[in-house]
C-alpha positions in Angstrom: -6.3 4.5 -12.2 -8.7 3.7 -15.0 -5.7 3.3 -17.3 -4.3 0.5 -15.2 -5.5 -2.9 -16.5 -3.8 -4.7 -13.5 -5.6 -2.5 -11.0 -8.9 -3.1 -12.6 -8.2 -6.9 -12.6 -7.3 -6.8 -8.9 -10.5 -4.9 -8.2 -12.5 -7.5 -10.0 -10.8 -10.5 -8.5 -11.0 -9.3 -4.9 -14.6 -7.9 -5.0 -17.2 -9.6 -2.9 -19.4 -9.9 -6.0 -16.7 -11.9 -7.9 -17.7 -15.3 -9.2 -15.8 -18.2 -10.7 -13.3 -18.1 -12.5 -12.0 -14.8 -11.1 -12.8 -15.8 -7.5 -10.6 -18.8 -7.9 -7.6 -16.6 -8.7 -8.0 -14.8 -5.3 -6.7 -18.0 -3.6 -3.2 -17.6 -4.8 -1.0 -15.2 -2.8 1.8 -15.3 -5.3 -0.5 -14.3 -8.2 -1.9 -11.5 -6.0 1.6 -10.2 -5.4 2.4 -10.4 -9.1 -0.7 -8.4 -10.0 0.0 -5.8 -7.3 3.6 -5.5 -8.5 2.4 -5.1 -12.1 -0.1 -2.5 -11.0 2.5 -0.6 -9.1 4.8 -0.7 -12.1 2.0 0.6 -14.3 1.4 3.5 -12.0 5.0 4.6 -12.0 5.8 3.9 -15.7 6.0 7.6 -16.4 8.4 8.3 -13.5 11.8 9.5 -14.7 14.2 7.8 -12.2 17.4 8.9 -14.2 17.4 12.3 -12.6 17.9 12.9 -8.9 14.7 14.0 -7.1 12.3 13.3 -4.3 10.2 10.2 -4.7 6.7 10.3 -3.1 4.6 7.3 -3.5 1.3 5.9 -2.4 1.3 2.8 -0.3 1.5 0.5 -3.2 5.3 0.1 -3.0 5.2 -0.8 0.7 1.8 -2.6 1.0 3.1 -5.7 -0.8 5.7 -6.3 1.9 3.2 -5.7 4.7 0.4 -7.9 3.2 2.8 -10.8 2.7 4.8 -10.8 6.0 5.6 -14.4 6.8 3.8 -15.6 3.6 6.1 -14.8 0.7 9.8 -14.4 0.8 11.2 -10.9 0.5 13.3 -11.8 -2.5 10.1 -12.6 -4.4 8.4 -9.4 -3.4 11.5 -7.4 -4.4 11.6 -9.2 -7.7 8.0 -8.3 -8.7 7.8 -4.8 -7.1 9.0 -1.7 -8.9 12.7 -1.0 -8.3 11.8 2.4 -6.9 12.5 3.3 -3.3 10.5 6.1 -1.7 12.3 8.8 0.3 9.2 9.1 2.5 6.4 6.8 3.6 3.5 8.4 5.5 1.7 5.8 7.6 -1.8 7.1 8.2 -2.8 5.0 11.2 -6.6 4.4 11.4 -8.3 2.1 13.8 -9.9 -0.8 11.9 -13.4 -0.1 13.2 -13.1 3.5 11.8 -11.6 2.2 8.6 -14.4 -0.3 8.1 -17.0 2.4 8.8 -15.5 4.7 6.2 -15.1 2.2 3.4 -18.4 0.3 4.0 -20.3 3.1 2.4 -18.5 2.8 -1.0 -19.7 0.5 -3.7 -18.5 -3.1 -3.1 -16.2 -4.1 -0.3 -13.2 -6.3 -1.1 -13.0 -9.8 0.3 -10.5 -9.0 3.0 -12.2 -5.8 4.1 -13.6 -6.8 7.4 -12.7 -5.6 10.9 -10.7 -8.7 11.9 -8.6 -8.8 8.8 -8.0 -5.0 9.1 -6.8 -5.5 12.7 -4.3 -8.1 11.4 -3.2 -5.9 8.5 -2.7 -2.9 10.9 -0.6 -5.1 13.2 1.5 -6.1 10.2 2.1 -2.4 9.3 3.2 -1.7 12.8 5.5 -4.8 12.8 6.8 -3.8 9.4 7.6 -0.2 10.2 9.0 -1.0 13.6 11.1 -4.1 13.0 10.8 -5.8 9.6 11.7 -3.2 7.0 13.4 -4.9 4.1 17.0 -3.8 3.4 15.8 -2.1 0.2 13.6 0.3 2.1 15.9 1.0 5.1 16.6 4.5 3.9 12.9 5.4 3.6 11.8 7.9 6.2 8.6 6.8 8.0 6.2 9.3 9.5 3.1 8.4 11.5 -0.1 10.4 11.2 -3.2 9.8 13.4 -5.8 9.1 10.7 -8.7 8.8 13.1 -9.3 12.6 13.0 -11.0 14.8 10.5 -9.7 14.8 6.9 -8.6 18.4 7.2 -6.5 17.7 10.3 -4.9 14.6 8.6 -4.2 16.5 5.4 -2.6 19.4 7.4 -0.3 17.0 9.2 0.7 15.2 5.9 1.3 18.6 4.2 3.7 19.6 7.0 5.5 16.3 6.8 5.9 16.4 3.0 7.0 20.1 3.1 9.6 19.3 5.7 10.8 16.3 3.6 11.1 18.4 0.5 13.0 21.2 2.3 15.4 18.8 4.1 15.4 15.9 1.6 13.8 13.7 4.4 
């Protein structure tokens, strides 16, 4: 969001066009995690968690865990991430080659946006959802969607999943 200063800073730090001193900051994973945590908090600041309800989130709450598997301890990630647990996570699984093709047309790739890093990241997502969910997210329902198809088909599948979750409370 344009109103999120942490998101803008992340975009600047991890852009391929970034130069010193911002490029120097990209070397510190703990700083990266802190910025992503602050960005996620900023995105959900207006969420009223005092009332019961369904929580739908983008990947920002889960990506921190996935991107730092075996790098940062879970207690650190839990400390900096928002204390909000999604009822549902939709994993849109896209082959890295297709992902790269889709994002390479936009303005400015990020430093870690190459096919090899995307393969590792996708493997981390599979590991995360199949074996390494932190205890804080164990009650989060996970649904897989084949993201290699047309946008309309993917959207249709996601709509059905979300509708089912809303009607049955996941």
